[in-house]
MIFI-416741 format. One record per residue (C-alpha): residue in one letter; x, y, z. Coordinates in steps of 0.1 Angstrom, whole numbers, padded with zeros to 4 digits, always signed. Layout:
AXYZ ...
//
This chain:
M-0055+0093-0211 D-0043+0128-0202 V-0010+0131-0221 M+0000+0160-0198 S-0005+0138-0167 P+0000+0102-0177 Q-0005+0073-0153 L+0027+0063-0137 M+0035+0030-0119 W+0066+0018-0101 I+0081-0017-0102 G+0111-0020-0081 T+0132+0011-0086 R+0118+0018-0121 C+0090+0042-0129 Y+0069+0034-0160 R+0044+0053-0180 V+0013+0033-0187 N+0001+0035-0223 S-0033+0023-0233 V-0040+0005-0265 S-0076+0002-0278 D-0092-0032-0285 Q-0098-0019-0321 K-0061-0017-0327 V-0057-0053-0314 H-0083-0065-0339 Q-0066-0045-0367 M-0033-0062-0358 Y-0049-0096-0360 G-0068-0087-0392 Q-0036-0081-0412 Q-0029-0108-0438 E+0008-0102-0437 E+0024-0108-0403 S+0037-0076-0389 K+0067-0073-0366 P+0055-0068-0331 Y+0067-0038-0312 I+0088-0043-0281 E+0098-0012-0263 E+0135-0008-0261 D+0149-0011-0226 L+0168+0020-0219 Y+0185+0004-0189 E+0214-0018-0195 E+0204-0040-0166 D+0170-0043-0150 D+0169-0049-0112 R+0137-0069-0114 E+0150-0091-0143 L+0179-0103-0122 E+0154-0117-0097 Y+0132-0135-0122 D+0134-0172-0125 I+0136-0176-0163 Q+0139-0213-0173 I+0152-0226-0206 K+0131-0255-0220 E+0136-0279-0249 G+0141-0262-0282 G+0156-0232-0266 K+0123-0218-0254 F+0122-0195-0224 Q+0095-0195-0197 T+0087-0180-0163 S+0059-0187-0139 F+0048-0164-0110 H+0020-0159-0086 V-0008-0135-0092 P-0040-0135-0070 S-0069-0150-0090 V-0089-0118-0085 F-0066-0101-0110 F-0069-0128-0137 A-0097-0109-0155 M-0075-0078-0158 I-0047-0098-0174 I-0071-0114-0199 G-0091-0083-0207 A-0125-0080-0225 K-0128-0110-0248 G-0092-0117-0243 A-0080-0084-0258 T-0054-0076-0232 R-0038-0110-0233 R-0037-0110-0271 R-0021-0076-0272 L+0006-0086-0247 E+0013-0118-0266 V+0016-0100-0300 E+0038-0072-0287 T+0062-0094-0268 K+0061-0125-0290 T+0050-0147-0261 Q+0023-0170-0250 I+0005-0163-0217 I-0013-0191-0199 V-0037-0180-0172 P-0055-0206-0148 K-0091-0212-0155 Q-0117-0189-0139 G-0124-0200-0103 S-0091-0218-0099 E-0058-0209-0083 G-0023-0212-0098 D+0006-0193-0113 I+0007-0173-0145 L+0029-0189-0171 V+0047-0169-0198 K+0065-0187-0227 G+0085-0172-0255 S+0113-0177-0280 S+0135-0150-0264 R+0144-0142-0229 R+0138-0105-0235 G+0103-0110-0247 V+0094-0132-0217 V+0109-0107-0193 S+0091-0078-0210 C+0058-0097-0209 R+0061-0105-0172 Q+0070-0069-0163 R+0039-0056-0182 I+0017-0081-0164 E+0031-0069-0131 L+0022-0034-0141 I-0014-0044-0148 V-0016-0062-0114 L+0000-0033-0096 G-0025-0009-0111 A-0054-0032-0103 R-0041-0037-0067 S-0039+0000-0061 R-0076+0004-0069 Q-0086-0022-0042 P-0095-0011-0007 F-0066-0018+0015 T-0068-0048+0037 H-0036-0046+0058 F-0012-0020+0071 L+0022-0018+0088 S+0016-0003+0122 I+0033+0006+0154 P+0011+0003+0185 L+0011+0035+0206 N+0006+0015+0238 S+0027+0034+0263 E+0007+0044+0294 E+0019+0080+0290 I+0006+0084+0255 K-0027+0066+0262 R-0032+0087+0294 N-0025+0120+0276 F-0048+0110+0247 R-0077+0104+0271 I-0071+0138+0288 F-0070+0155+0253 R-0102+0137+0243 E-0120+0147+0276 K-0109+0183+0273 V-0120+0187+0237 L-0154+0171+0244 T-0162+0191+0276 E-0143+0224+0275 L-0146+0237+0239 P-0177+0255+0226 S-0175+0235+0194 A-0178+0202+0212 F-0215+0199+0203 T-0203+0192+0167 L-0182+0162+0179 D-0190+0131+0198 D-0169+0104+0214 S-0172+0080+0184 L-0152+0103+0162 F-0121+0098+0183 Q-0097+0069+0179 K-0100+0043+0206 A-0071+0045+0230 E-0065+0007+0226 K-0061+0012+0189 L-0038+0042+0188 H-0011+0035+0163 L+0012+0049+0136 T+0005+0037+0101 L+0037+0032+0081 C+0020+0021+0049 T-0012+0004+0036 M-0016-0025+0011 S-0042-0048-0004 L-0033-0084+0002 M-0057-0105-0018 D-0049-0141-0009 N-0028-0163+0014 E+0002-0160-0009 D+0001-0122-0006 R-0003-0124+0031 S+0026-0149+0034 L+0049-0128+0013 A+0041-0096+0033 A+0047-0114+0066 Q+0080-0128+0053 L+0091-0093+0040 L+0084-0079+0075 Q+0106-0106+0091 N+0133-0098+0066 C+0132-0062+0077 H+0147-0070+0111 E+0182-0079+0098 T+0183-0057+0067 I+0167-0025+0079 I+0160-0023+0116 R+0192-0038+0131 P+0216-0012+0113 V+0194+0017+0125 V+0192+0004+0161 E+0230-0001+0161 E+0235+0035+0149 F+0209+0052+0172 G+0210+0028+0202 S+0172+0025+0203 V+0141+0038+0184 T+0120+0063+0203 L+0093+0086+0191 Q+0077+0117+0204 L+0040+0124+0197 R+0031+0161+0198 A+0015+0189+0178 L-0017+0186+0158 E-0021+0187+0120 Y-0051+0182+0097 M-0056+0168+0062 N-0077+0196+0046 D-0071+0231+0034 D-0098+0246+0056 P-0095+0241+0094 R-0133+0247+0096 A-0140+0216+0075 V-0116+0189+0086 D-0119+0152+0078 V-0089+0139+0098 L-0070+0154+0127 Y-0037+0137+0136 A-0007+0141+0158 S+0028+0145+0144 V+0056+0121+0151 E+0092+0131+0157 S+0118+0103+0153 D+0147+0104+0128 A+0154+0067+0134 L+0118+0056+0128 Q+0116+0078+0097 R+0146+0060+0082 I+0131+0026+0091 A+0097+0035+0076 D+0111+0049+0044 Q+0132+0018+0038 M+0103-0006+0046 M+0081+0012+0021 E+0108+0008-0005 L+0109-0029+0002 F+0072-0035-0001 V+0070-0013-0033 A+0099-0033-0049 N+0080-0065-0042 G+0048-0053-0059 L+0026-0052-0028 M+0020-0015-0028 Q+0024+0014-0051 R+0047+0044-0043 K+0026+0075-0037 Y+0051+0097-0018 D+0089+0100-0015 R+0088+0097+0022 V+0064+0080+0047 K+0042+0106+0066 L+0045+0095+0102 H+0013+0103+0120 A-0012+0090+0145 T-0049+0096+0137 L-0068+0111+0166 I-0101+0122+0151 N-0116+0110+0119 S-0151+0118+0106 L-0154+0083+0093 F-0151+0069+0128 R-0186+0081+0136 D-0205+0051+0150 N-0179+0028+0135 A-0169-0002+0156 D-0136-0008+0137 G-0119+0024+0147 Y-0098+0027+0115 G-0122+0045+0092 G-0141+0017+0075 V-0172+0031+0058 D-0206+0019+0067 E-0225+0017+0034 K-0258+0024+0051 R-0244+0057+0063 G-0244+0089+0043 P-0213+0107+0030 R-0185+0119+0052 V-0194+0149+0074 T-0165+0172+0082 F-0160+0190+0115 D-0147+0224+0126 A-0112+0220+0142 T-0103+0257+0146 E-0108+0257+0184 I-0090+0224+0188 L-0060+0236+0169 R-0060+0269+0188 D-0061+0254+0222 F-0042+0221+0216 G-0021+0228+0185 H+0011+0221+0204 Y-0002+0194+0227 D+0024+0169+0239 F+0011+0133+0240 G+0044+0120+0253 T+0072+0097+0242 Q+0075+0059+0236 K+0102+0034+0228 V+0093+0014+0197 T+0095-0023+0205 E+0075-0039+0177 I+0061-0034+0143 H+0029-0052+0132 L+0014-0063+0099 S-0022-0054+0110 Q-0054-0066+0096 R-0080-0040+0089 F-0115-0044+0104 S-0102-0066+0132 T-0098-0065+0170 A-0074-0087+0190 C-0079-0098+0226 D-0059-0068+0238 G-0081-0043+0219 F-0055-0037+0192 Y-0057-0051+0156 E-0052-0087+0148 A-0016-0092+0136 T-0009-0112+0104 G+0028-0108+0112 M+0050-0090+0138 I+0086-0083+0145 K+0102-0073+0178 L+0129-0045+0178 
//
C-alpha cells in the first residue's frame, strides 16, 4: 500500500482509510501461547450514523448479534485465503462471523460479547464488500432519458453534419455515435449483484421522490435542462475517447447530488467525486460496432481506438441541442433494450 496515497472508502458520511494486514501476522497472532488483547480501533466519533441504523439484537447471556445481506459473490472476500480475513476480523473485534456455505444464499451473522465489537466488525465487513463491489463492472445506472423531439432532432442533425461535412469524418463512422433512442444523462453507476441489491436500489429510487425530488420541484416549479456545448474526457483533443454534451440545470444538479449521497450511504456505490458530472455521451470510441450503445466492450475486439475531435470542437463546440423538461428518472439495466429503444428499467419514478 502506498502510504502517501492510501485507499479510502466511504460508508455513509464517514471516510475510512483501508489498512491491510498480512496473513503472516494473522498466523503469528494465533500462534501465541498467551492470549493477547485484540486491537479495536477507537471510534473518534461520539455517535456513528450507520450504527444508529443497525439492528443489533441482544440474545441470551447478554450476547449481541446482527445479521445483514451481502451478495454471495462477495463471500469469498469476507472469508479470505484459507479463512485469513475472517479470522483477522474475529480476533480484532472479539466476534464470531458466520458466512453461508459456498453456493448458498443467506445473511452474514456477526456475534459478540460487546455491542461495540459487533458494530465494528459489521462496519469492516461493509468496507470489504464496498471495495469488492467497486471493482465489479457496473450493471445498472440512474438515468434520465433525453427523449424530447427537439433534442433528438438536433442530435441527428449534429451527427449528419459531422459525418458528411468535416474532413476528419473518414476517421469516424456512424457506430461511434450514441443511438438517438438511447440518449440519456447518467447520474451514477452501480454494480447490483443479486435480486436483493436490485430491490434495494429500486426502493431507494422510490424514496427519492418524497425526500429529494418533491422539495426541489416545490422550490423551482419544475426541473428543466438545457443540453449544449461539447466537452471531451481526454487531455488531447486529437486523441479523444468520449465526446459529450454539457447539461445546464441547477435543479437537476441538486437532485443528482443528493441521490448520489443516498446510494453511497446505503453501500451500493462508492463516492468518487463531490458532485455528479451531468453529461450526455454523444460519441464514444467503445461504441464501434457495439449493439448496446452504452460502451460495453466486445472481448473479441482490440483495444479502444481514439479519434480526432479538433474539427468537431471547432465547428460545433457551442452547439445547442435544445431543452427538455425532466419527467422521469430510471434505474436502467446495462446491456438491455426496451420496446421503445431505450434501456430496460429495473425501477422508475415520475417527477
